[in-house]
C-alpha positions, 0 to 999 in steps of 0.5 A, spaced: 078 362 688 072 361 683 068 368 686 074 372 683 074 369 676 067 370 676 067 377 677 070 379 670 065 373 667 059 377 669 062 383 667 063 380 660 056 378 660 053 384 662 056 388 656 054 382 651 047 383 654 048 391 651 050 388 644 058 389 646 063 384 645 068 387 650 069 392 655 074 396 649 068 396 644 063 399 650 069 404 652 070 406 644 063 406 642 058 409 648 059 416 650 061 416 658 055 420 660 050 418 656 043 419 659 046 424 664 044 431 666 049 436 669 050 443 673 056 446 672 058 452 676 063 457 673 062 454 666 063 461 662 071 460 662 077 456 663 077 450 667 069 450 668 068 451 661 072 446 659 069 441 664 062 443 661 064 442 654 067 435 656 061 433 659 057 435 653 061 431 648 061 425 652 053 425 652 051 429 658 045 435 658 049 441 661 046 447 665 052 452 665 052 457 670 056 463 671 056 470 673 059 473 666 053 473 662 057 474 655 062 468 657 056 463 659 052 465 653 058 463 648 060 457 651 052 454 651 051 457 644 058 453 642 055 447 645 048 447 641 052 449 635 055 442 636 049 439 637 049 438 644 043 440 649 046 446 653 043 452 656 046 458 660 043 461 666 047 467 669 047 467 676 051 470 682 053 465 687 054 470 693 046 471 693 043 465 697 037 465 692 041 463 686 043 456 688 035 454 688 034 458 682 040 454 678 037 447 681 030 449 679 032 451 672 036 444 671 030 440 673 025 444 669 029 444 663 032 436 663 027 433 668 032 430 673 040 432 675 045 426 676 051 430 676 053 437 679 060 440 678 062 446 682 068 450 679 065 457 681 070 462 685 071 469 685 077 472 682 083 473 687 089 477 688 095 476 693 094 480 699 096 479 707 091 475 711 092 481 716 089 486 711 084 483 707 077 486 708 072 482 711 067 482 705 072 479 701 072 473 706 065 473 706 064 473 698 070 468 697 066 463 702 059 464 699 061 462 692 066 457 694 063 453 700 056 455 702 053 455 694 056 448 693 053 446 700 046 449 698 046 446 691 049 439 693 044 438 698 038 440 693 041 435 688 042 429 693 035 430 696 033 430 688 037 424 687 035 420 693 028 421 691 029 419 684 034 413 686 039 416 682 046 414 683 049 421 682 056 424 682 058 431 684 065 434 683 068 440 687 074 443 684 079 445 689 086 447 689 093 446 691 092 452 695 088 448 700 094 445 703 099 450 702 099 458 704 101 461 697 099 469 698 091 469 697 089 467 704 081 467 703 082 463 697 086 458 700 082 457 707 075 457 702 078 451 698 080 448 704 073 448 707 071 446 700 075 440 701 072 438 708 065 439 705 067 434 699 069 429 705 062 430 709 058 430 703 061 423 701 060 420 707 053 423 708 051 421 701 055 415 699 050 410 703 045 412 697 050 411 692 052 418 691 059 419 689 062 426 691 070 427 690 074 433 688 079 435 683 085 440 685 088 443 679 095 446 679 097 452 674 093 452 668 094 456 662 090 462 663 090 470 661 091 472 668 098 468 669 103 474 667 109 470 667 108 463 664 115 461 663 117 462 670 111 459 673 113 453 669 120 452 672 116 450 678 112 444 675 116 437 674 113 437 667 116 444 665 109 447 662 103 449 665 097 445 664 091 446 660 083 446 662 082 440 657 087 436 661 083 438 668 076 436 664 079 429 662 080 427 669 073 430 671 070 426 666 073 420 668 071 421 676 064 422 674 064 416 669 062 410 673 065 406 668 072 408 670 071 411 677 065 407 680 068 406 687 072 412 688 068 416 693 071 422 698 078 423 695 081 429 691 085 427 685 091 432 684 092 434 676 098 439 677 104 436 672 108 435 678 108 442 681 106 439 688 113 435 688 117 442 688 121 443 694 120 450 696 126 450 701 132 450 696 137 444 697 144 444 699 149 446 693 154 442 690 
């Protein structure tokens, strides 16, 4: 059993060589993502912005991109005022050329890319699968799936060439597992989940980890009846973007998740435990 005992001893020596006396000291004093550079799509508002902010505050340099120029610029400026290295690039990911433009801008500004987070998605409303216009399907797939594939492949090629142990995180949804009235969104998120697994399998041998995070109902302006929605959540409240962002940081930090690859982490407060079929009375 010597080999089992030696692992923490080796880890302790490694921390000692870095000037730390313990894992706890390293965790408290070292930003989790110091030295990393990240691309975050959909970073102007909500979960995307919260993730971009969390990455920057954990030491990463961040390129924020969003179709909403005002929101993206404000988010990046807020981070710069805090002393972080952040830039905004306005882009419509439904445009096939946008992916390369985003990657090239990050490479030009930061010199490398080690993290890619894909959070962009068009606004969606409830509609029947039988009446939904084809252009709505196309836009949803272009932004969610095809742009993720393009940027992921650009990043992976770069990471392999530079020997970077990169990390990617795709923001999916509980809709990927259960039809909930927004068919194009549900199907696109299911496709994004499958893409995550393919990327994880393809690039895992190169030390590149790819995972997904599936948020539940997160506080946002477009939820009209928060109290009613909260009743479907085991914790009886909606989530906050910052709570999803904290999980994202943990998944992207090798210190905590270095052996997690090809999986989806659900952050929903217990929403997925909800029994949609009423149980027997009495």
